[in-house]
C-alpha distance (Angstrom), angle and dihedral (degrees) to the residues before:
residue distance angle dihedral
M1 . . .
N2 3.78 . .
W3 3.79 102.1 .
R4 3.80 94.0 -168.5
E5 3.79 93.5 55.0
E6 3.78 100.7 35.7
E7 3.79 103.9 37.1
L8 3.79 112.1 12.1
I9 3.81 98.1 48.0
E10 3.79 93.0 40.6
A11 3.81 91.6 51.3
I12 3.79 94.3 48.3
Y13 3.82 100.7 34.6
P14 3.82 107.2 18.5
G15 3.77 113.9 -158.7
I16 3.81 94.6 1.4
A17 3.78 113.1 118.6
T18 3.81 99.4 -180.0
F19 3.82 95.5 91.1
S20 3.76 124.5 69.3
G21 3.78 124.7 -146.1
R22 3.79 89.5 -116.8
T23 3.80 89.9 57.9
I24 3.80 91.4 56.8
L25 3.80 98.4 35.9
G26 3.78 111.5 21.0
D27 3.77 127.5 -151.7
D28 3.81 88.2 -115.8
V29 3.82 90.7 62.9
I30 3.80 92.0 47.3
G31 3.80 90.5 47.1
K32 3.80 92.1 52.7
L33 3.80 91.5 49.0
A34 3.80 92.0 47.8
T35 3.80 94.4 50.8
C36 3.81 103.1 35.1
G37 3.80 93.8 93.3
E38 3.82 96.6 -126.1
F39 3.76 138.6 91.4
M40 3.81 109.5 -121.9
E41 3.78 103.3 -125.5
D42 3.80 98.0 165.3
Y43 3.77 142.0 10.7
S44 3.81 94.7 -97.2
Q45 3.82 89.6 61.3
L46 3.77 90.9 47.2
K47 3.82 91.1 52.0
R48 3.81 91.6 50.7
H49 3.78 92.3 57.3
V50 3.80 105.8 35.8
R51 3.76 140.5 28.1
W52 3.77 104.9 -139.9
A53 3.79 116.8 161.0
Y54 3.81 94.4 -165.5
G55 3.80 90.0 55.4
Q56 3.80 95.7 59.6
D57 3.80 124.3 83.0
S58 3.81 109.0 -116.8
D59 3.83 93.0 -139.5
D60 3.81 99.1 41.7
P61 3.82 118.2 27.3
E62 3.81 90.3 -163.8
K63 3.80 91.3 65.2
P64 3.79 131.6 65.2
S65 3.78 122.2 -112.8
Q66 3.79 121.3 -127.9
A67 3.82 87.3 -86.6
G68 3.81 90.8 50.5
R69 3.79 91.5 51.0
L70 3.80 90.5 48.3
L71 3.80 90.9 51.5
L72 3.81 92.8 48.5
T73 3.81 89.7 50.3
R74 3.80 91.1 49.6
L75 3.80 90.9 47.9
E76 3.83 89.8 52.9
E77 3.82 88.4 55.0
I78 3.80 91.6 48.8
Y79 3.81 92.1 48.2
A80 3.82 90.6 49.9
E81 3.82 88.6 54.0
I82 3.81 90.3 49.4
E83 3.80 91.4 50.4
A84 3.80 92.0 48.0
T85 3.81 90.8 50.7
R86 3.79 90.9 46.7
K87 3.81 90.9 49.8
E88 3.80 91.4 50.8
R89 3.81 91.2 49.6
V90 3.80 93.1 48.7
L91 3.79 91.8 48.9
A92 3.82 91.0 48.0
E93 3.82 90.8 50.3
Y94 3.79 90.3 47.9
A95 3.82 91.4 50.2
Q96 3.81 89.5 49.4
N97 3.81 90.2 50.7
I98 3.80 90.2 52.5
Q99 3.80 90.8 49.0
D100 3.83 90.5 47.9
F101 3.80 90.2 49.7
V102 3.80 92.2 50.3
E103 3.79 91.6 48.7
T104 3.82 100.9 38.7
G105 3.79 107.9 14.1
S106 3.83 93.7 -116.2
T107 3.77 140.0 67.3
S108 3.77 130.5 -138.4
N109 3.81 93.4 -136.2
K110 3.82 105.2 31.5
D111 3.83 92.8 -123.1
T112 3.79 92.1 -57.7
A113 3.76 123.7 108.3
T114 3.75 124.1 -160.6
A115 3.75 104.9 -124.0
G116 3.76 96.6 -168.5
N117 3.73 123.0 145.5
S118 3.77 121.2 -121.8
S119 3.80 93.4 -168.7
G120 3.79 93.5 76.3
I121 3.79 94.6 -112.0
G122 3.77 117.2 118.3
G123 3.78 129.0 112.5
S124 3.77 116.8 144.1
R125 3.80 88.7 -5.8
G126 3.78 92.9 43.5
S127 3.75 133.4 125.4
T128 3.77 113.7 -32.8
N129 3.78 137.2 144.7
L130 3.77 105.4 -102.6
T131 3.75 133.2 179.7
V132 3.77 122.7 -140.0
E133 3.82 88.8 -104.6
D134 3.80 88.5 67.6
Y135 3.81 88.7 63.4
Q136 3.77 101.2 40.9
D137 3.79 117.1 109.9
K138 3.76 110.3 -108.8
């Protein structure tokens, strides 16, 4: 699914096919968000990292426009997917460590998995050494 074409454009300009998603939200903006090293949790963070005219409310520059809110919502979904993938990887590494311990009497990671992020996105949820307990549902 191309979110820019199917959701963003339709929400901002319903029924108008003359704009492309890249016109409204350029690859340069997406690239900056993907490589900034933070998860965008609010509009102030977004503003610090990118200049995106469509994302700013025309009456109040401290608030996001409809497009800005849509982007922040989409980013939340993406970050949730990243966290779920990270959780699965940590649990798989932990299970492998247990299996290694049972078979050899030692583990390669001492029950700790590095939950870093190779995609360049991090911030407050960035690379840290986490134990499996950090990812268990409470």
